[in-house]
C-alpha positions in Angstrom: 94.8 104.2 138.6 92.3 105.0 135.9 90.9 108.5 135.2 87.2 109.1 135.2 86.7 108.5 131.4 88.7 105.3 131.6 86.7 104.0 134.6 83.4 104.6 132.7 84.8 102.9 129.6 86.1 99.9 131.6 82.7 99.6 133.3 80.9 99.5 129.9 83.5 97.0 128.5 83.1 94.7 131.5 79.3 94.6 131.3 78.5 94.6 127.6 79.2 91.8 125.1 82.5 92.3 123.4 84.0 90.5 120.5 80.8 90.7 118.5 80.4 91.1 114.8 77.8 93.6 113.6 76.0 93.7 110.3 76.8 97.4 109.9 77.1 100.8 111.5 73.5 100.7 112.6 74.2 97.6 114.6 77.2 99.2 116.2 75.3 102.4 117.0 72.4 100.3 118.5 74.8 98.4 120.7 76.4 101.6 121.9 73.0 103.2 122.5 71.9 100.2 124.5 75.0 100.2 126.7 74.8 103.9 127.3 71.1 103.8 128.2 71.8 100.9 130.6 74.5 102.9 132.3 72.5 106.1 132.7 69.5 104.1 134.0 71.5 103.1 137.0 71.0 106.0 139.4 74.3 107.3 140.7 76.5 104.9 138.7 78.4 107.6 136.8 79.0 109.5 139.9 80.3 106.4 141.7 82.7 105.7 138.9 83.9 109.3 138.5 83.8 110.7 142.0 87.4 111.5 143.1 88.0 113.2 146.4 90.7 115.4 144.9 88.2 116.7 142.3 85.6 117.8 144.8 85.3 121.5 145.5 87.4 122.6 148.5 85.8 126.0 148.9 82.3 125.7 150.5 81.0 128.5 148.2 81.8 126.3 145.2 79.8 123.4 146.3 76.6 125.0 144.9 78.2 124.9 141.5 77.5 121.1 141.4 73.8 121.8 141.7 73.8 124.0 138.6 75.7 121.4 136.5 73.1 118.7 135.9 73.4 115.9 133.5 70.8 115.8 130.7 67.7 113.9 131.7 67.1 112.5 128.2 69.0 109.5 126.8 69.8 108.6 123.3 66.9 106.9 121.5 66.9 104.9 118.3 66.8 107.1 115.3 68.5 110.1 117.1 72.0 111.3 116.9 
C-alpha cells in the first residue's frame, strides 16, 4: 500500500491535468498552487487520505494532542512563497 505522502500525491495526480507544457516556472507554480488550494478546500480530504488506524494514538491521554496540532488555515496565494 501507499504511505500517507504517496496517497496525497496520487490523489493530486489523478485529479489535475498532467502531461501539460508550461511556459515557465510561474506556470508550474500556478498549477501547483491551484491543485493544492483545491485539495485543502475539500473539508476532511487530507485526513481521509492519510488516516491510518495504526497511526492513531493508542493512549487516551494522547488523543488531545491531535487538537493542538492544527493545519494552517491559510492557503498559498498567487505572489506568495
